N, C-alpha and C positions, 0 to 999 in steps of 0.2 A: 504494500500500500504506500502511496505517496501523498500523505496528507499535507496540504498547503496551509499550515497553521500560523505562519510567520506574521500574517497581517490581521489576525483575529483580535489581538489585544487582550484585554481582561474580560473574563467570562463570569457573569454573576448568575448563580443558580437560585432562583426564587422558589422556595419549597425545597431547599437543598438538604433539609433534615430528614426528608422521606426516603424510602428505599431506592426509587429510581433516580431521583435527583442526586442523592449522596453517592450512589454507585457510579454515575456518569462523572460527577465531580472528581471522584478519586481517580478514575481512568484518565481524565483530562489533565489532572495534576501530575500523574505519573508520566504523561507524554510531554510535560514541560510547559503546559499552559498556565497562565496566571488565573487562579480561580478564587472567587469569593462566594461563601455560603450565605444566602439570605434566609432570614427567619422572621417570625412575628416579633421576636425580641432579639436584641443584639447578643444577649447572654446565651440564648439557645444556638444562635448562629456560630458564636465563638466556640461553644462546647463541641459542636459537630465538626468544626474545622480542626480543633485539637485532636479529635478522635481520628480523623482522616490522616492528619500529619503523623500521628503515632503509627498507624497502619503502614504508611509509606516510608517512615523513617526520615521525614523531611520536616521543614518548618515554613512551608510556602503557601499553604491554604489559609485564607483568612475568613473570618465570619463576623457578621453584623446584622442589623435589621434590614428588612427588604428594601426600603427606600434608599438607605445609604448604599447598599450593595448595587442597586440599579444606577444610582448617580455616578458611582465609581467605574462602572463597566462600559465596555464597547459593545458587547453582545450580551443580551439578557435572555436566560433560559427559564421558561415558565413550567414548573413541574408541580402542579397542584391539582386537587380534584376539580372536576367540572363545576360542581356546586359552589366552589370558592372562587372561580375564575373572575367573575365580574368585580367582586369586592377587592380581590388582590390587585387586579389591574388598576382600579380606581386609586388604590393606595400608593402605587408606584408610578402613576402616570406623569408626575412632575419630573421624573428622571429619565423618561423614555425617548424624548424628542431626538430625532436624527439617528436612532439606533436600530439594530436588528433585534426583533423579539422572536425567539425560537420557541414555539409551544409544543410541549409533549402531551397536551391534554387530549384525552379521549372520552367523550361523554357517553357513558353507559346508562341510558335512561330507562331501559326496560325493567320489568319486575325482577329479572335475574341478570347478572352481569354478562351472561352468555347470549343476551338478546339486545338488539340495538334499535333505537328509535332516533332518527335525526333530530337535532335541536332546532328551535324555531328559525335561527339565522342560517341554516344550511349545514354548518359544521362549527365546532368550537373555535377553530382557527379563523373562519370567516367572521364570527361574532367578535373575536378579539380584534381583528383588523378594523371592523366597524367602530369598535369602542375607542381604540387608541388613535385613530385618524391616519391620514396619509403621510404624516411626518415620521411615522414609525413603519418599518418594513417587517411584516409578519411572515415567518416561515414555519411550516409544520413538519415535524420529524420525530422519530423514535416512538411513535404510538404503538408499534408492533413488537417492541423489544421487552421481553420479560425482565423483571428486576432481580430475579432470584440469584443470579451469579455475577451481577455487575460489581459487587464489592470484592470479588476475587479477580484482580486484574490479570492473572495468568490464565483464567478460564476463557476458552474460545467461545464467543457468542455466535451460534450458528443462525444468523438472521441478517438479512439485508435491511438497510434503513431507507425507506421511501421518503424523499424530500420534496415537498410542494412549496412553491413560492411564485411571485409574480414574474420573475425573470431568472435567467441562468445565474447571474451574479448573486442574487439573493439566495438561490438554492445552493450555490457553491459554499456558503457558510455552513449550512447543514451537512453537506457532503464532507467537508473538511473536519467537522466535529465528529461525525460518524467514524471516519478513518482514524482520528486521534484516539477514539475509544476502542479501536480494534475491530471495527466492523466496516462493511462496504456501504458507502452512501450511493444512492441511485436517484438521478434526476427524475422526478415523477410528475412534472408538469405544473400547471397553474395552481394557485391556492384553492380554487374551487374543487380540485381533485382531493383535497384533504378530507372531504366527506366520505369518500370511498376508503381512504387509508384509516381514518378513525373507526369506521364501521368494521374493518377487518380485525380490530382489537377484540370485539365481541366474538367474532368467528374463532379466533385463536383461543380465547377462554373456553369456548364450547368444545374445541378440539382437545384442549388440555384435560377437561373433565371427562370426555368420552374415552380417552386413552390413558387416563391416570398418569399424566406427565405434567411438567410445569414450564417447559421451555419450547413449546411449538412456536415456529417463526416463519417468516416469509423469505423465500429465495426467488430471485428473478433469473431465469435461464436465458441463454442465447446471447449474453453480453460478452465482450472481449475481456479476458483476464487482465 
């Protein structure tokens, strides 16, 4: 993999104390990226950062509150439940202007997590874009990656990362972050396509349940290595 991470700058992970956010943060920090953990409180963010630093044997991951992390970052990663998305975005909006917002959010609105009902705005990513405005570039990625093995940076994640965004330059941020985390990023078209990608999360959860596994993932065939 040839991740082009040199121009990504600082990555803030909002919701970085959760399983997927912290796992990706750990992998990005191991790849040499500057990572800030955002949380509702600066104390919780700092505690998770200290935990990740201890795992990696480094002292490079920082932690603070969500808004401070957003203001300090060049790329902001949103890793929160769909039910919290609007509230969290409102709280960090003052720090988002001119930045890339990469959302991991997958709205599982059915009675069971293995069932999917599209949200009113078409997808969580489209709703995020409508909320933050055109001065923020929203990219959707990582919805189909299970969190179970992310905190083990030596574990190979057998899943491609489908990246949706308004243009190739925007999607390239998600592709670079996927490769820095040890996965293959795949350009998957416009942000409108995020509805399909988010829906696949429910499909994978149903597959996990049917086959009693935890790591069902997506692979795109026919691409050059």
